[in-house]
PyMOL commands that place a pseudoatom at each C-alpha (Angstrom):
pseudoatom trace, name=CA, resn=UNK, resi=1, chain=A, elem=C, hetatm=0, pos=[42.512, 5.611, -22.704]
pseudoatom trace, name=CA, resn=UNK, resi=2, chain=A, elem=C, hetatm=0, pos=[45.460, 3.298, -21.569]
pseudoatom trace, name=CA, resn=UNK, resi=3, chain=A, elem=C, hetatm=0, pos=[47.118, 1.888, -17.947]
pseudoatom trace, name=CA, resn=UNK, resi=4, chain=A, elem=C, hetatm=0, pos=[50.890, 3.760, -18.290]
pseudoatom trace, name=CA, resn=UNK, resi=5, chain=A, elem=C, hetatm=0, pos=[53.577, 1.534, -18.193]
pseudoatom trace, name=CA, resn=UNK, resi=6, chain=A, elem=C, hetatm=0, pos=[54.541, 3.918, -14.708]
pseudoatom trace, name=CA, resn=UNK, resi=7, chain=A, elem=C, hetatm=0, pos=[51.833, 2.205, -12.585]
pseudoatom trace, name=CA, resn=UNK, resi=8, chain=A, elem=C, hetatm=0, pos=[52.692, 1.100, -9.617]
pseudoatom trace, name=CA, resn=UNK, resi=9, chain=A, elem=C, hetatm=0, pos=[52.599, -3.171, -8.731]
pseudoatom trace, name=CA, resn=UNK, resi=10, chain=A, elem=C, hetatm=0, pos=[53.944, -3.887, -4.857]
pseudoatom trace, name=CA, resn=UNK, resi=11, chain=A, elem=C, hetatm=0, pos=[55.557, -7.129, -5.262]
pseudoatom trace, name=CA, resn=UNK, resi=12, chain=A, elem=C, hetatm=0, pos=[53.996, -7.845, -2.402]
pseudoatom trace, name=CA, resn=UNK, resi=13, chain=A, elem=C, hetatm=0, pos=[50.177, -7.678, -3.623]
pseudoatom trace, name=CA, resn=UNK, resi=14, chain=A, elem=C, hetatm=0, pos=[51.661, -10.414, -6.025]
pseudoatom trace, name=CA, resn=UNK, resi=15, chain=A, elem=C, hetatm=0, pos=[53.399, -12.811, -3.941]
pseudoatom trace, name=CA, resn=UNK, resi=16, chain=A, elem=C, hetatm=0, pos=[51.372, -11.876, -0.562]
pseudoatom trace, name=CA, resn=UNK, resi=17, chain=A, elem=C, hetatm=0, pos=[47.627, -11.313, -2.512]
pseudoatom trace, name=CA, resn=UNK, resi=18, chain=A, elem=C, hetatm=0, pos=[47.702, -12.899, -5.776]
pseudoatom trace, name=CA, resn=UNK, resi=19, chain=A, elem=C, hetatm=0, pos=[49.451, -15.933, -5.670]
pseudoatom trace, name=CA, resn=UNK, resi=20, chain=A, elem=C, hetatm=0, pos=[49.481, -16.649, -1.894]
pseudoatom trace, name=CA, resn=UNK, resi=21, chain=A, elem=C, hetatm=0, pos=[46.760, -19.634, -0.994]
pseudoatom trace, name=CA, resn=UNK, resi=22, chain=A, elem=C, hetatm=0, pos=[43.384, -18.198, 0.776]
pseudoatom trace, name=CA, resn=UNK, resi=23, chain=A, elem=C, hetatm=0, pos=[40.506, -19.197, 3.017]
pseudoatom trace, name=CA, resn=UNK, resi=24, chain=A, elem=C, hetatm=0, pos=[38.762, -16.345, 1.330]
pseudoatom trace, name=CA, resn=UNK, resi=25, chain=A, elem=C, hetatm=0, pos=[38.729, -14.836, -2.412]
pseudoatom trace, name=CA, resn=UNK, resi=26, chain=A, elem=C, hetatm=0, pos=[41.555, -17.073, -2.862]
pseudoatom trace, name=CA, resn=UNK, resi=27, chain=A, elem=C, hetatm=0, pos=[43.314, -16.253, -6.918]
pseudoatom trace, name=CA, resn=UNK, resi=28, chain=A, elem=C, hetatm=0, pos=[46.395, -18.344, -6.500]
pseudoatom trace, name=CA, resn=UNK, resi=29, chain=A, elem=C, hetatm=0, pos=[44.014, -21.602, -7.231]
pseudoatom trace, name=CA, resn=UNK, resi=30, chain=A, elem=C, hetatm=0, pos=[42.540, -19.368, -10.250]
pseudoatom trace, name=CA, resn=UNK, resi=31, chain=A, elem=C, hetatm=0, pos=[46.211, -18.067, -11.526]
pseudoatom trace, name=CA, resn=UNK, resi=32, chain=A, elem=C, hetatm=0, pos=[47.858, -21.296, -11.130]
pseudoatom trace, name=CA, resn=UNK, resi=33, chain=A, elem=C, hetatm=0, pos=[45.066, -22.992, -14.123]
pseudoatom trace, name=CA, resn=UNK, resi=34, chain=A, elem=C, hetatm=0, pos=[47.029, -20.863, -16.147]
pseudoatom trace, name=CA, resn=UNK, resi=35, chain=A, elem=C, hetatm=0, pos=[50.547, -21.680, -15.394]
pseudoatom trace, name=CA, resn=UNK, resi=36, chain=A, elem=C, hetatm=0, pos=[51.156, -19.140, -12.534]
pseudoatom trace, name=CA, resn=UNK, resi=37, chain=A, elem=C, hetatm=0, pos=[53.422, -19.666, -9.626]
pseudoatom trace, name=CA, resn=UNK, resi=38, chain=A, elem=C, hetatm=0, pos=[54.847, -18.300, -6.008]
pseudoatom trace, name=CA, resn=UNK, resi=39, chain=A, elem=C, hetatm=0, pos=[58.513, -18.943, -7.746]
pseudoatom trace, name=CA, resn=UNK, resi=40, chain=A, elem=C, hetatm=0, pos=[58.150, -17.134, -10.775]
pseudoatom trace, name=CA, resn=UNK, resi=41, chain=A, elem=C, hetatm=0, pos=[55.790, -14.272, -9.749]
pseudoatom trace, name=CA, resn=UNK, resi=42, chain=A, elem=C, hetatm=0, pos=[57.780, -12.271, -11.703]
pseudoatom trace, name=CA, resn=UNK, resi=43, chain=A, elem=C, hetatm=0, pos=[55.515, -14.378, -14.983]
pseudoatom trace, name=CA, resn=UNK, resi=44, chain=A, elem=C, hetatm=0, pos=[52.392, -12.273, -13.319]
pseudoatom trace, name=CA, resn=UNK, resi=45, chain=A, elem=C, hetatm=0, pos=[53.652, -8.690, -13.373]
pseudoatom trace, name=CA, resn=UNK, resi=46, chain=A, elem=C, hetatm=0, pos=[55.129, -8.708, -16.715]
pseudoatom trace, name=CA, resn=UNK, resi=47, chain=A, elem=C, hetatm=0, pos=[51.456, -10.535, -18.120]
pseudoatom trace, name=CA, resn=UNK, resi=48, chain=A, elem=C, hetatm=0, pos=[50.045, -7.422, -15.647]
pseudoatom trace, name=CA, resn=UNK, resi=49, chain=A, elem=C, hetatm=0, pos=[51.139, -5.946, -17.727]
pseudoatom trace, name=CA, resn=UNK, resi=50, chain=A, elem=C, hetatm=0, pos=[51.020, -6.770, -21.206]
pseudoatom trace, name=CA, resn=UNK, resi=51, chain=A, elem=C, hetatm=0, pos=[47.564, -6.536, -20.609]
pseudoatom trace, name=CA, resn=UNK, resi=52, chain=A, elem=C, hetatm=0, pos=[47.162, -3.732, -18.570]
pseudoatom trace, name=CA, resn=UNK, resi=53, chain=A, elem=C, hetatm=0, pos=[49.152, -1.880, -21.768]
pseudoatom trace, name=CA, resn=UNK, resi=54, chain=A, elem=C, hetatm=0, pos=[47.498, -3.450, -25.014]
pseudoatom trace, name=CA, resn=UNK, resi=55, chain=A, elem=C, hetatm=0, pos=[44.211, -3.177, -23.467]
pseudoatom trace, name=CA, resn=UNK, resi=56, chain=A, elem=C, hetatm=0, pos=[41.611, 0.118, -22.906]
pseudoatom trace, name=CA, resn=UNK, resi=57, chain=A, elem=C, hetatm=0, pos=[40.186, 0.984, -19.219]
pseudoatom trace, name=CA, resn=UNK, resi=58, chain=A, elem=C, hetatm=0, pos=[36.999, 1.615, -18.810]
pseudoatom trace, name=CA, resn=UNK, resi=59, chain=A, elem=C, hetatm=0, pos=[36.523, 4.211, -15.738]
pseudoatom trace, name=CA, resn=UNK, resi=60, chain=A, elem=C, hetatm=0, pos=[35.335, 2.402, -13.252]
pseudoatom trace, name=CA, resn=UNK, resi=61, chain=A, elem=C, hetatm=0, pos=[34.035, 4.608, -10.685]
pseudoatom trace, name=CA, resn=UNK, resi=62, chain=A, elem=C, hetatm=0, pos=[35.261, 7.376, -8.035]
pseudoatom trace, name=CA, resn=UNK, resi=63, chain=A, elem=C, hetatm=0, pos=[36.013, 7.976, -4.571]
pseudoatom trace, name=CA, resn=UNK, resi=64, chain=A, elem=C, hetatm=0, pos=[37.623, 10.494, -2.231]
pseudoatom trace, name=CA, resn=UNK, resi=65, chain=A, elem=C, hetatm=0, pos=[41.253, 8.816, -3.283]
pseudoatom trace, name=CA, resn=UNK, resi=66, chain=A, elem=C, hetatm=0, pos=[40.901, 9.065, -7.158]
pseudoatom trace, name=CA, resn=UNK, resi=67, chain=A, elem=C, hetatm=0, pos=[39.184, 6.900, -10.318]
pseudoatom trace, name=CA, resn=UNK, resi=68, chain=A, elem=C, hetatm=0, pos=[39.227, 3.618, -10.441]
pseudoatom trace, name=CA, resn=UNK, resi=69, chain=A, elem=C, hetatm=0, pos=[40.428, 1.753, -14.156]
pseudoatom trace, name=CA, resn=UNK, resi=70, chain=A, elem=C, hetatm=0, pos=[39.127, -1.680, -15.175]
pseudoatom trace, name=CA, resn=UNK, resi=71, chain=A, elem=C, hetatm=0, pos=[40.509, -3.289, -18.197]
pseudoatom trace, name=CA, resn=UNK, resi=72, chain=A, elem=C, hetatm=0, pos=[39.268, -6.840, -19.124]
pseudoatom trace, name=CA, resn=UNK, resi=73, chain=A, elem=C, hetatm=0, pos=[40.724, -9.473, -21.825]
pseudoatom trace, name=CA, resn=UNK, resi=74, chain=A, elem=C, hetatm=0, pos=[43.279, -12.496, -20.570]
pseudoatom trace, name=CA, resn=UNK, resi=75, chain=A, elem=C, hetatm=0, pos=[46.266, -13.097, -18.765]
pseudoatom trace, name=CA, resn=UNK, resi=76, chain=A, elem=C, hetatm=0, pos=[48.547, -14.681, -20.838]
pseudoatom trace, name=CA, resn=UNK, resi=77, chain=A, elem=C, hetatm=0, pos=[50.182, -17.458, -18.812]
pseudoatom trace, name=CA, resn=UNK, resi=78, chain=A, elem=C, hetatm=0, pos=[52.647, -19.777, -19.018]
pseudoatom trace, name=CA, resn=UNK, resi=79, chain=A, elem=C, hetatm=0, pos=[50.130, -22.808, -19.574]
pseudoatom trace, name=CA, resn=UNK, resi=80, chain=A, elem=C, hetatm=0, pos=[46.869, -21.199, -21.254]
pseudoatom trace, name=CA, resn=UNK, resi=81, chain=A, elem=C, hetatm=0, pos=[45.386, -17.437, -20.675]
pseudoatom trace, name=CA, resn=UNK, resi=82, chain=A, elem=C, hetatm=0, pos=[42.636, -16.459, -18.156]
pseudoatom trace, name=CA, resn=UNK, resi=83, chain=A, elem=C, hetatm=0, pos=[39.973, -14.113, -18.526]
pseudoatom trace, name=CA, resn=UNK, resi=84, chain=A, elem=C, hetatm=0, pos=[40.398, -11.464, -15.394]
pseudoatom trace, name=CA, resn=UNK, resi=85, chain=A, elem=C, hetatm=0, pos=[39.045, -8.065, -14.586]
pseudoatom trace, name=CA, resn=UNK, resi=86, chain=A, elem=C, hetatm=0, pos=[42.013, -5.621, -13.305]
pseudoatom trace, name=CA, resn=UNK, resi=87, chain=A, elem=C, hetatm=0, pos=[41.088, -3.004, -11.270]
pseudoatom trace, name=CA, resn=UNK, resi=88, chain=A, elem=C, hetatm=0, pos=[43.809, 0.114, -11.044]
pseudoatom trace, name=CA, resn=UNK, resi=89, chain=A, elem=C, hetatm=0, pos=[43.311, 3.427, -8.622]
pseudoatom trace, name=CA, resn=UNK, resi=90, chain=A, elem=C, hetatm=0, pos=[44.252, 7.244, -10.802]
pseudoatom trace, name=CA, resn=UNK, resi=91, chain=A, elem=C, hetatm=0, pos=[45.237, 8.984, -7.394]
pseudoatom trace, name=CA, resn=UNK, resi=92, chain=A, elem=C, hetatm=0, pos=[43.528, 11.857, -6.355]
pseudoatom trace, name=CA, resn=UNK, resi=93, chain=A, elem=C, hetatm=0, pos=[46.390, 13.510, -4.690]
pseudoatom trace, name=CA, resn=UNK, resi=94, chain=A, elem=C, hetatm=0, pos=[48.563, 12.947, -7.510]
pseudoatom trace, name=CA, resn=UNK, resi=95, chain=A, elem=C, hetatm=0, pos=[47.668, 11.027, -10.395]
pseudoatom trace, name=CA, resn=UNK, resi=96, chain=A, elem=C, hetatm=0, pos=[49.554, 8.382, -10.365]
pseudoatom trace, name=CA, resn=UNK, resi=97, chain=A, elem=C, hetatm=0, pos=[48.317, 4.972, -11.459]
pseudoatom trace, name=CA, resn=UNK, resi=98, chain=A, elem=C, hetatm=0, pos=[48.588, 1.056, -8.577]
pseudoatom trace, name=CA, resn=UNK, resi=99, chain=A, elem=C, hetatm=0, pos=[47.145, -1.679, -9.493]
pseudoatom trace, name=CA, resn=UNK, resi=100, chain=A, elem=C, hetatm=0, pos=[44.204, -3.061, -6.807]
pseudoatom trace, name=CA, resn=UNK, resi=101, chain=A, elem=C, hetatm=0, pos=[43.678, -6.244, -7.483]
pseudoatom trace, name=CA, resn=UNK, resi=102, chain=A, elem=C, hetatm=0, pos=[42.657, -9.013, -10.704]
pseudoatom trace, name=CA, resn=UNK, resi=103, chain=A, elem=C, hetatm=0, pos=[39.405, -10.817, -10.729]
pseudoatom trace, name=CA, resn=UNK, resi=104, chain=A, elem=C, hetatm=0, pos=[38.563, -13.562, -12.886]
pseudoatom trace, name=CA, resn=UNK, resi=105, chain=A, elem=C, hetatm=0, pos=[36.124, -12.080, -16.110]
pseudoatom trace, name=CA, resn=UNK, resi=106, chain=A, elem=C, hetatm=0, pos=[32.520, -13.701, -15.603]
pseudoatom trace, name=CA, resn=UNK, resi=107, chain=A, elem=C, hetatm=0, pos=[30.520, -13.314, -18.715]
pseudoatom trace, name=CA, resn=UNK, resi=108, chain=A, elem=C, hetatm=0, pos=[26.792, -13.548, -18.330]
pseudoatom trace, name=CA, resn=UNK, resi=109, chain=A, elem=C, hetatm=0, pos=[25.399, -15.715, -20.937]
for i in range(1, 109): cmd.bond("trace and resi %d" % i, "trace and resi %d" % (i + 1))
show_as sticks, trace
zoom trace
């Protein structure tokens, strides 16, 4: 299963959450390692869509809102590739897909 190209990725999710420094659960420093910045937030959206459209998604749970899907792979940035997990929600109400979050991929070794 692949995340459809029509999946919603709100600009605010990128600019106000992923790329904004935070005291807790800061993702902006991780993304900066790949060369992503708030001044070019669109690059983050393009990289997320590229990964989602080229990598299989696996079901990762359900709740009253719908089904969660997980995609793992490399987010290709201007300076480096970052190993990430993308989480998506397929809304039960209408079947539409929505980006939930991105987090660093941590492998048990």
